[in-house]
C-alpha positions in Angstrom: 7.6 12.6 -13.6 6.7 16.0 -12.4 6.3 17.2 -16.0 4.3 14.0 -17.0 2.5 12.8 -13.8 0.4 10.3 -15.6 3.5 8.3 -16.6 4.4 7.6 -12.9 0.8 6.6 -12.3 0.9 4.2 -15.2 4.2 2.6 -13.9 2.6 2.4 -10.4 -0.5 0.6 -11.8 1.7 -1.7 -13.8 3.8 -2.6 -10.7 0.7 -3.1 -8.6 -0.9 -5.2 -11.3 -4.2 -7.0 -11.0 -7.3 -4.8 -11.4 -5.3 -1.6 -10.9 -4.5 -1.3 -14.5 -8.2 -1.4 -15.4 -8.9 1.3 -12.9 -6.1 3.5 -14.3 -7.3 3.1 -17.9 -11.0 3.7 -17.1 -10.2 6.7 -14.9 -7.9 8.2 -17.6 -10.5 7.7 -20.3 -13.3 9.3 -18.2 -11.1 12.2 -17.1 -10.1 12.9 -20.7 -13.7 12.8 -21.8 -14.7 15.2 -19.0 -11.8 17.6 -20.0 -12.9 17.5 -23.7 -16.5 18.1 -22.9 -15.5 21.2 -20.9 -17.4 20.3 -17.7 -15.0 22.1 -15.4 -12.2 19.6 -15.2 -8.9 21.3 -16.1 -6.1 19.6 -17.9 -4.0 19.5 -14.8 -6.8 17.9 -12.8 -6.6 14.7 -15.0 -3.8 13.1 -13.0 -5.4 14.1 -9.7 -8.6 12.3 -10.7 -6.7 9.2 -11.8 -4.6 9.1 -8.7 -7.7 9.5 -6.5 -9.4 6.6 -8.2 -6.2 4.4 -7.8 -5.9 5.3 -4.1 -9.6 4.5 -3.5 -9.3 1.2 -5.3 -6.4 -0.1 -3.2 -8.9 -1.5 -0.6 -10.7 -3.5 -3.4 -7.6 -4.4 -5.4 -7.6 -7.9 -6.7 -4.3 -9.5 -7.9 -5.2 -13.1 -8.4 -8.0 -15.2 -9.9 -9.2 -12.1 -11.8 -12.2 -12.7 -14.1 -13.6 -10.6 -16.9 -16.4 -9.6 -14.6 -13.8 -8.2 -12.1 -12.2 -6.1 -14.8 -15.5 -4.8 -16.2 -16.7 -4.0 -12.7 -13.6 -2.1 -11.9 -13.8 -0.3 -15.2 -17.4 0.8 -14.6 -16.5 1.9 -11.0 -13.5 4.0 -12.1 -15.5 5.7 -14.8 -18.0 6.8 -12.2 -15.4 7.8 -9.6 
């Protein structure tokens, strides 16, 4: 997992469940877009950004009665993180 830190983050999100997987996906997409646009985010910063978003989301994590609005809200939040 040291060589591929995003793999362990994906497993963690999957084990956590709920809205965490939406946060992981959105943070990953946003970080990769920032890397490709060359706005100062290095390749090795991608997992750090994803992990930060996941940690910050723990207080707002929802694991039951999840609606589409919950998922879309978490997606939007993680893209702006």
